[in-house]
N, C-alpha and C positions, 0 to 999 in steps of 0.2 A: 848738690849739684840736684833740682829742683827739671822734672820734663814736663816745657811746658806747649804748648797742641796749641796748633794755628789751623784756619779755616775760612778759603776764600772759595768764596764764589763765582760763575762765572761773571757777575760787574766787578771781583774783587783783582783781576788778573792784568790790571792795566795798574796796578800800585803797587809798587817793587819796591821792595825796602833799598838800602845800599849792597848788602852782599850779594841780594839776587844775583847784581851784576858780574858782581866779581865772580862768583860761584861760574856763571855761565860762559867768561872767561876762559874760564882752568877746561871746563868740559871742552868748549867749544875748542880747545886745543886737542883733543885728544880722538879717537879713531870712529867719535859713538856721533860726526861731524852730519851727515846725514839723516842720519835717525832725528839728531838734534834739529835740523833745517823742517824734518817732516813735523815735528811736535810744535814746533813753531809756527807752521801754515793752519792746523788742526785748534792752536788758540788762536787764531786771527780769526781766524772764519768761526769761532764760535762754538767746539766741536767738544773743546775741555769744561765738561759739566760740575765739576768738583774737583778741587786739588785740595790736600788735607796736611800739615806739617804737623809731625811729634816724637820731638829731638831729632834724632838722628835718622829717621823714618819721613820717606813720603809719598802718601797714594792719591791718586788721583781714577778720575772717572771720566773715563774719554767716550763721544758717539763714533765710531768709526761705520763701515762701510754696511755692518750688518746690520740687521733691527737691535740687537740689543748693544747697548754700552760694553766696553769689553774697562777693565781693571788692572792699573800699572802700580808700580807698585817696588819704591830704591830709596834704596840703603845706605847712607852715607859714613 
């Protein structure tokens, strides 16, 4: 199995593959619901500067309340 990489910019956040909805439904059913709600607000407001998918890893740069954006990493 080869590793593929997908990068989405701010403009690409609205175009999601079918599996994103399935994945989000699964995550919403767990204890991270409040964090996920805040993440969606950040995404809708344009605070997610970039997001990159590499195999089972997801990395994003997010503009929070601090001057410097922060990095988020998630492994599936």
